[in-house]
N, C-alpha and C positions, 0 to 999 in steps of 0.2 A: 458418533463416530469414535471408535477408540483410537487412542493414541498410538501412533505409530513408532517403532523402536527405530530410533533415527541415528543412534551412534555420536550423538552431538559431541560427547568428549573428545572424539577425535579430531575435531576441527582445529586445525593450525592456522595461524596468520601468516606465516612466512614472510616476515618483515621484521624491521628494526622493532624493538621494544616500543609501545605505545607512550609518547610524551604525555598522554591524558593520564595514565595511572600514577605518573610521578608528580604531576606539575598541577593538575586540576584543584581548583578551590573551590568547594562545592558551596551551596546555601549555608550550609552548618555541616559540619562533619557526619553528623547522624543522620541527615535527611538524604544523603546521595549515597552512602556506602552501605550497602546491606551488611547487617551484622553477621558475623560468623557464628553460626547456629544449626542445629540439626533439625530445627522446627520448620521444615521446609516439606513442600508437596512433592510427592513422587509418583510416578504412574502404578496405576491398580490400587490407589488408595482412595477413598470415597470422597476426600477433599480435593484431591486431582481431577477425579470426573466431575465433581460438581462444577469447579473450576474452568475445566475444557468446556463444558456444556454451556455455561454462562458466558464466557467468552466467546464461544462459537455463535450464540445467538446474538450477542454485540456486534459481531462481524457481520452476521446476515442483515441486521437492520441499518448499520454504517453505510455499507455498499450499496443496499437497495435503496436508501434515501439519497446517497451522494450522488449517483448515476442514475436517478429515477427518470430523468428526461432524456436520456442519451437514445434509446431504442425509439423514442417518440417524436425525434427531430423531424422527420419529415412531415408529420402531421402537424407539429407546433409552426414549421414554416408555413405551411397551406393556411394555418387558422390565422397566422398575424402578418401573411404576405411577406415572410423575411426571407432573405437568403441562407444558405447552409452555414456562412460565417457569422453571420447576426443570431442565429437560432443556436449555434453551438456554444454561445455565451452563456447560456441556460446550464451548461455542463461546467464551463470553465470559471465562471463566477463562482461557484460552489468549491471548486477544487483550488482556486486561488485563494480564497477567503480563508479556506482551511489552512492551506500554507503558510499564510500570515499569522494566522491565531494560535498555532500548534506550540509555538515555542513560548508565550507568555502564559498560556494556558497549562502548560506542562511545569512552569515556575509555579503557579499557584497550587499544583497538586502536590509539589513539595511542602507546602504549608498545611493544605487540608487534606491531603490523602488522596491516593491514586484511586481507591474505590469510590469516593465520594465525588471525585471529578467525572469520573466515567458515569456514574449515574446521572448526574448534574446533565452532562453532555447529551446522554440519550435522551433526557426528559425535554430539553428546550428542542432538540431537533425534531422528534416526533411531533411536537406541539405546532412547530413551524410547518412541518409537513402537511398538517390537516388545513392549514391557511392557503398553501400553496395552489390547489385546485381552484380556488375562487380568483386568481390573480386577474385584473381586468385589462391588463396589458401586458406586451412582452418586456417593456421595461419594469413593469411590477414584478413580472415572474422571475426575471433576472436578479431584481434586488432581494426578494425573499429567499432565493436560492443561496445568494451570497451569505445571508443571515443564517441559513441552516449549515451551510460549511463552515461558518465560524463557529457555531454551536458545536459541531462533530469533533472539531479540532481539538478538543479535550480528551477525547478517546483513544487514538492510535497511540500518542507519544506515553501517555498514563498506562496503556494497556501493558505495552513493551517493559516499562519500568517496574509495573506490578510483577509480571512475570519473573523479571530478573531477581526481584527479592523474593518471592514467593516459592518458587519451584526449584527444585536440586538444579544443579549446573548441568548435570548430565542430560536431564530431561528438557533443558531450555529449547533446543531447536524442535524437538518435538511440540512442545507446548505453543511456540511461535508458529510454527507451520499449521496447527489446528486453528489459531486463531486467523491467519491467512486463508485458511481454507473454508472458513465462515466468512471472510470477505467474498471469495469468488461464488460460494453458494449464493449469498445476498445479490451479489451483481447479477447472476444469473436469473434467481427468482424474480426480482423486481423487474427486470427486463421482459421476461417472457409472460409474467402476470400483466405488466402494464401493456404489452403488445396485444393481447387476446382481448383485454377489456377495452383498450383503444379502438381495436376494431368493431366492437360491438357499439359501445356508447360514448366514444371519444376520448380523447387524451386527457380532460380534466377529469373524468372518471377513473381513468389510469392511475394517475396520480395520487387520487384519494385511496385507491385499493392498495397501493404500496405504502401510503401512510398507514393503513390499518395494519398491514403486515409488519410494518415498523413497531407499532404499539404493542403488539402482542409479544414480539422478541425482546422489546424492552422491559415488559413485565417479567418474563422469564428471567432476564438477567437480574433484575433486582432481586429477587427472590433465591436465586442459585449461587451467587458470587459469594464466596468465603469472605469472611473479613480477613483484613492485613493482618499478618502476627509478626512481620519483620520490617515494617514501616515505623520511623520516627519522626514525626513533624518538624520541620526547621521554618526559620523566621524567614521573612521575604527581605532579602538584600539584594538590590540592583546592582551594586557594585560587584558583589561575588558573583552573581548571575553574569555580569558581563565577562568576567574573567574566565569562569567556567565556559562559556561559549566561544570565546577566544581561543583557550586553550585547544577544545575539541577541534576547531578550525585551524588549528596551527598544525594538528597531528596528520602527516600525511596519508596514514593509511586510512582514517575517517573520511578525510576529503576525497579519497579515492571511492570510497563506498557510497557516499552521498552523490558524488556525480554517476556512478553506475545505476544507482535508484531512480535519479531524475531520466537517465537515458534510457532506461528499460521502460519507464512509465511515459515518455514520449510517444515510442513506438506505439504502445499498447492504446494511450488515448486518442492518438491518430487514427488508428484502424477502426476502432469500436465507435468513436464519433460519426466516422464517414461512411462505415459500411451499410446502415441503414439506407443512406441515399442511393449506395450502387444498387442495392439488391431491390428496391422498387421502381428502378428504371430499367430499360431494355439493356440485355436481352432476357434478364430475370424476371421482372415485373411481378415481384412477388407481394401478397398482401400484408398488411401490418401485422397482423397475427403471427403469420409465419416468419415474418422477419424477425419477431420477438422471440420465436422459438429458436433461431439461430443460435441464441446465447447458452443454448444447451451444452456447447462446448465447453462453458466454464467449468464443468464437472471434471474436464483435465486438468484445469488449472488445480481443483480441490487436490487431486490426487497427486500432482507435480510437486505441489507446495508442502503438502503432509510428508512426502518422500525425500524431500531435501536434504536430511540428515543423512540418510542412507547415500545419497549421492556424494556428500561430502567425505562419508566415512570411506568411501570407495575411490574417489578421484581427487579428494583435497578440494579446498576452497576454490582454487583458481581453475582447477579442472572441471569442477561443477559449474562454474560461471562460463567457462569456453563451451561447454555441452549447452547449455541454457541458450547462450547468444547464437551458436551455430542452428540450433533449433529454430528458434525465431526469424533468423534470415532465411533460413529454408521456407519457412511459412510464407514470408513478404513474397518471396519469387514464386511459390507455388499458386499465391491467390491472384498472380495477374491472368491465370488461364481463364477463358471464356465460359467454361463449363462449371456449373454450380458444384459438382462434387469436388472440384480440385479447389474452388474458392473454400468451400468447407473445411477442405482437409487442411488448407492453408492455414484458416483459423485455428484449427485444432494445433498445429505445430505451433504458432504465434503465442496462443493461450499457455501451453505446456511449457514453453521456455521463459515467458514472462515470469510466471508465477515461481517456477524453480528458481530464476535468478533473484528475483524480491526477496523472497524466502532466506536465501542464501546470503544476501547482502545486508538484511536486516538483522538475523541473527547474529553476523559478525560485527556489526555495530554494538550490539548488545554485550558482547563478549569483549571488546576491543576496551571498551569505555568502562573502567574500574570504578569510576566517581563520576558524579553528575551523569547519572545513566539516563534520567529523564530529559535532561536537555540535549545528550548526544542522540538518545531517540527521535527527539523533537527536530532536531536539525535533519535528521533523515528524512523525517515524515514531510517537513518543509520542502527539501528537494526533491521528493518524491512526487508530491503533490503539485508543485510547480511546474515538475516535468508533465503532469497530467494536464495542467491546465494550457502550457504552452502546446502541447501535442495536439490537443482538441482543436484549439483555435487553427494554428498552423496546418494541421492536417487537412481541415476545412477549406482553407485557403487553397492549400495545394491541389485538393481535390476539384475547385471551381476552375484553377489555372490549367490544369494537366491532366485531370480525370483521376482514375483509381492508380495510375502509374506515376502520377505527382505524389500521391499520399504514399506508395510504396518507396519512392526515392527517398521521401523525408526519413522514412522509418529505416531505411538500409543506412543512411548517414548517421543516424542515431547509433544503431547497431555497430558501425564504424569505431564511433567514439568510445562505446563499451570495451571493444577488442584491443583498441588503443590504451586505454587506461590500464586493463588487465596485462598487458604486455610490460607496459611500463613498471607497474608494480612489481612484476616477475624479475624484471631487470634491477630494479632498486634492492630487490631481495637478496638477489646473487651478489650485488656489488657490497653490500652490508656484511653479507656472511664472508666475503674474501678479505674485506678490510678489518673484521674483528680480530683473526688471530694477529696481525701486524700491530693493531692497537694494544692488544694484552702483552705482545713482547716489549713493546715501548715502555710500558707502565710497570713490567717486571725489571 
């Protein structure tokens, strides 16, 4: 996939200057601040193409593995005699473990390198993926999925930090958008492949097929990813790490971006955890393979995430977020219809809105945190995947209590949270601009 022209340089934060830039104490000065150099990858260069292809493959492997059981939940429930809420833990355990481990593993990437951490994470995750089809019980399946999620935790934050250090700033949103696009392709291909294999040979064979797909992608990543040229290893310093994390969490803009990522993922996790149960039941009664093919709508996410930079260039960061959240809300409401075509159109809108919002929020984190980037990205990923874990479990509970309407109500509540946070940020930015001249006159 060729890199999109995103106009990343036009992103404006529209808020008070980030306290992160001034106050963060990194693990070591060199480990967190990308050196000022012209030795950066830019669109059109061979290195940029190799990097894009490698991280695209890594994104496919990560999302194919992370959500490998999501489209298979009805079959898993039937196999173990489990409710939707219990079976949903095969997804929530993986995303929850990732959320808990992403920060410590990102700290290790400061010491051992982004490339090394990404390679190790993918290797362990695919090895566990080959064991998962042989899980003897639901408890073992959930436990192995948690281990797999923990292993994958080393990939997302390290990838964001790697891009921030190795790619020219003007191409950062494009590069991150392509990585996120790989996530969407992985989520789609893993679910489609799993759905059809499960229909023919059962859910265990489906998980094995997804594992083999991830192995192939991991091999591609290993041989294609360029060596880091702008990374200087730092020493592990728990106190400095805690101070860096504390500084990021004290930054109002970063806190809002973390919350937005979590809420977007709550919607997405709830919808895609439950949609399989809805489609295999009346009035749709779709077979497992067809349910897996529904995830072709992930292609819309590939397009919308890659186009995030152009949206920001045209509408501004907050304008792009308003468009993303409006699209998501419209999709949720449309999915309430009883006709399959409207349900599918609703999923298209939900997917487009989610991936656009995620790409805008995650790239804004990378640009806001001028130091301690790996920790800033790790905190975003923690919030993001905690939202996924909560959305999957709460969405299943809401579905059990109130059907699809209950799941939609949960999603709309999360959407309202994104709107409230964005409106608050807009008001805070306006207040800051009004106060700035007064403060300057006092000092003069």
